C-alpha positions as CSV (number, residue, x, y, z in Angstrom):
1,M,135.4,95.8,29.1
2,F,133.1,98.8,29.1
3,G,130.1,96.6,28.4
4,M,130.9,94.6,31.4
5,F,130.9,97.7,33.6
6,I,127.5,98.8,32.2
7,S,126.1,95.3,32.9
8,E,127.4,95.3,36.5
9,S,126.1,98.8,37.1
10,I,122.6,97.9,35.8
11,G,122.6,94.8,38.0
12,A,123.6,96.8,41.0
13,L,120.8,99.3,40.4
14,V,118.3,96.5,40.1
15,Q,119.4,95.0,43.4
16,L,119.2,98.4,45.1
17,L,115.7,99.0,43.8
18,L,114.6,95.5,45.0
19,F,116.3,96.1,48.4
20,S,114.4,99.4,48.7
21,L,111.0,98.4,47.3
22,I,110.4,95.2,49.3
23,P,110.3,97.0,52.7
24,L,108.3,99.8,51.2
25,I,105.7,97.4,49.8
26,F,105.5,95.5,53.1
27,W,105.0,98.8,55.0
28,L,102.3,99.9,52.6
29,V,100.4,96.6,53.1
30,F,100.8,96.1,56.9
31,A,101.9,99.2,58.9
32,R,101.0,102.3,56.9
33,K,98.1,103.3,59.2
34,K,100.0,102.6,62.4
35,Q,103.3,104.6,61.9
36,N,105.2,106.4,59.3
37,F,107.8,104.7,57.2
38,L,111.0,106.0,58.8
39,N,109.8,105.2,62.3
40,W,108.8,101.8,61.1
41,L,112.4,101.3,59.8
42,G,113.8,102.4,63.2
43,I,115.1,105.8,62.0
44,K,114.2,108.3,64.7
45,R,115.1,111.9,65.2
46,S,117.5,112.5,68.1
47,I,116.5,115.1,70.7
48,M,119.2,117.5,71.8
49,K,118.6,119.3,75.1
50,E,121.4,121.8,74.7
51,K,123.0,123.1,71.5
52,G,126.6,123.6,70.6
53,W,129.9,122.8,72.3
54,L,128.6,123.4,75.8
55,R,126.7,120.1,75.6
56,H,129.9,118.2,75.0
57,V,131.8,120.0,77.7
58,Q,129.1,119.3,80.2
59,S,128.8,115.6,79.2
60,F,132.6,115.2,79.8
61,S,132.6,117.0,83.1
62,S,129.7,115.1,84.5
63,Q,131.4,111.7,84.0
64,E,133.3,110.4,87.0
65,C,137.0,109.9,86.8
66,I,138.1,106.4,87.8
């Protein structure tokens, strides 16, 4: 029972490593000089114009009521 758990855990880690390494290798070969890795994956930093709860209040008040 415990040996099966260890085997499944190792298999899951191997799959996670392959899932992570394949895009990294592809980026290293083809797109490294053009853009950084996170932007290439589509992960971008959001830009907040206003901080805090005021931003939420203004966004709700600016919507039209139907």
